[in-house]
N, C-alpha and C positions, 0 to 999 in steps of 0.2 A: 295748328294743334294747340299751341299755347292759349289761344283765344278760347277754344272749346274746353280745355282743361280748367281754365280760370272761371268760366261762366258758371253762374248760379242757377241757370235755367234747367229744368228737368227734361224738357222736350225740345226737339228741333224740327223745323219744317224744311224739307228739301224740295225745291221746285226748279222749274226751268224758265227760260226767257222767251219761249215761243208759243206758249199757250195763253190765249186771251180768255179770261173768265172773271167771275165774281165769287170765287170760292170763299166762304166764311170759315176761316181757319179756326176760329174759336169753336164753332159748331163741329167742325171736323175733329178737333182735339177731344171734345166731349164724347163723340162717337168712338174715337180711338180708345179712350180710357175705358169706356163702358164695355167695349168688345173684348178687352183683355189681349188684344193683338200686340205683337212686337213691332210690326210695321204695318201702317195703313196707307193704302194708295187711293187717290181720288180717281173715279171713273165717271164717264158720262155716256149713257146708253151703251155700256159695255166697252167703250173706247178708253184705254188708259190715258190719263192726263199727265202722267209722270210728275205728280206732286205727292209727297210722302210726309208722314209724321212718324217719328220714332223717338225713343229716349236718347238723350245726349250721350249717355254711357254706352248705348249700343252703337251709336254713330262712331264714337271713338274706337270701340272694339273693331268695327269694320275697317276703319282707316288704318289701324295698326296692324291688322292681320291680312291685308290684301295680298301680300306676296304668297302666303300659304294657301289662302282660299281662292285666289285668282278672281276675286270679286272686286271690281274697280269702281263700282258705283252702287248706290242704293237700288237703282233699276236692275243691275245685274243680280243683286240679292233677291229681288222680288221675282224676276223672270225665271231664275234657275230653281228656286225653292228647294235647294238641296240641303239646306241647313235645318236645324231643329226649331227655327223660329216660327212663330205663328203669324200668318199674314191675313190682313183684313182689307175690306174695300169700303170706301165712302162714296155713296152714289150722289153725284152732283147733278141737280136738275135744272140749273140755270143756263144762260147762254154761254157757249164756249166755241172756240175755234183754235185748231192746232195749225200753226204757221210753220211748216217745215219744208216748203218748196215755193217756187215762184207762182205756180198755178193755185196753190192753196192760199197764198197771200192775196192774189188777185181776186179769187172767189170770195174770201172773207171780207175784203174791202168792199166789193160790189154788194154783198149781202147787207152791209150797213146802210145802203141807200133805202132799205125798207124800214119804215118807222117802227114796226114791231120788233125788229132786231136791235135797233138803237135803244129803244125803251127797255129791252131786256138786259142790255149791257150797261147802260148809263143809268144807274139807279139813284134816285134822290137821296135815299138813306145811306148809300155807300158810294159817295162821289169819287171820281177818278181825277186826280190832280196832275197837271203837267206844267212845264216851264211857261211862264207868261211872256209873250212877245207882243206888246201892244202895237197895233197898227191902226191907221184910219179905216173906216168902213170901206168895203169893196165898192168900186164904182162900176155900175152897169151902164155903159155908154149907149147912145142912140144907135139903133140897129142891132144891138146884141140880143141874144136869145139864150135862156138858161132853163132847162127842163130836167127835173129829177136829178138834182146834183147837190153835193155838199161843197160849199165854197167858203174858205176861211177869209179873214179880214186882210185888208191891205192890197187886194188884187185889183186889176183893171181889166174888165171884160168888154171887148169890142166885137167878138165873134160869137160863135154858137157853141154851147156846152150842153151835152146830153148824157145822162147816165154816167156821170163822172165825179171824181173827187179832186178838188182844186185846193191846194194848200195856200198859205199866206204869201202875199207879195208876188203873185204870178201875173204876168202880162200876156193876154191873148188878144192878138190884133185883128184888124178887119178881115172879113171873109174867111176866117179860119174856123175849122170845125174840130172839136174834140168830142169823140163819141166813145163811151166806155173806156175812159182814160183815168189814170192816177197821175196827177202832176204835182210834184213836190215843190217846196218853197223856192221862190226867187227864180223860177224858170221863165224864159221869154220865148213865146211862139210868135213868129213874125206873120205877115199877111199871107193870105191865100194858101194856108196849109190845110191838109186833110189828114187827121189822125184818128185811128180806131184801134182800140185794145193796145194802148201804149202805157208803159210805166216809166215816167221820167224822174230820175233822182234830182236832188237839189242842184240849182244853178245850171240847168241844161239850157242851151240856146239852140233853137231850131230855125233855120234860115227860111225866108219867104219862099212859098211855092213848093215846099217839101210835102211828099205824100208818104205816110207810114201806116201800113195796114197789118196788124197782128190778128190773132184770134183769141177767143176765150180760153182755149186750151194752151195756146202758145203766144202770150202777149209779148210785144217787143219791149225790151228793157234797155233803157239808156242810162249810162253810168253818170255819177255825180260830176258836174262840170263839163260834160261832153258837149261838143259843138257839132251839130248835124247840118251838113251842107247839102243842098239840093242835088248837086251833081255827083255826090258820093253815095246816094241812096240807090240801091238796085232792086 
């Protein structure tokens, strides 16, 4: 509250951490001001993106009066519409994905294998920056096969990768197949494994000869640092 009260900014953007988009908040702010709304929400094809713009003074008012109003978030305020505030919408027409479940995360990730989706999200004029982790180029060893996949640097591929996303420093050994998988950084998949519809968090180890078969609707999720042993798989 001290931060908000000391701020000299007239407007605030309230957003979430699970919507992937390229909303231009300057354009959204101009639309908000032109509309005369008290609160403007971004939507895409009628779907709320749970991103809002409002005056800082109104945000402070909502924060201070939540006990009386039982409004615990800007989203509550917009959904209930029981106040005298004027509500507006900003129609966002670019790429977006709401990641609020395992299946939506899996689907959105697989969608990025399509070049048109990647091009719609990663815009040259609005670059997305991330933490730099320099690694040597990925090595595709003799006998490996990679089709329709995104592979980060630093990996060693000796097996087969199809319709998958492979993060940096991943090791996939001989005669192993990863089909529709998301393998995060520093995972090791030993020889003769058969994986389909698997999401492996960082530093997962999968023993040789392991078979893991999920589905698009229910992918198998492996926790960070988990060790998967062949005899433990049912």
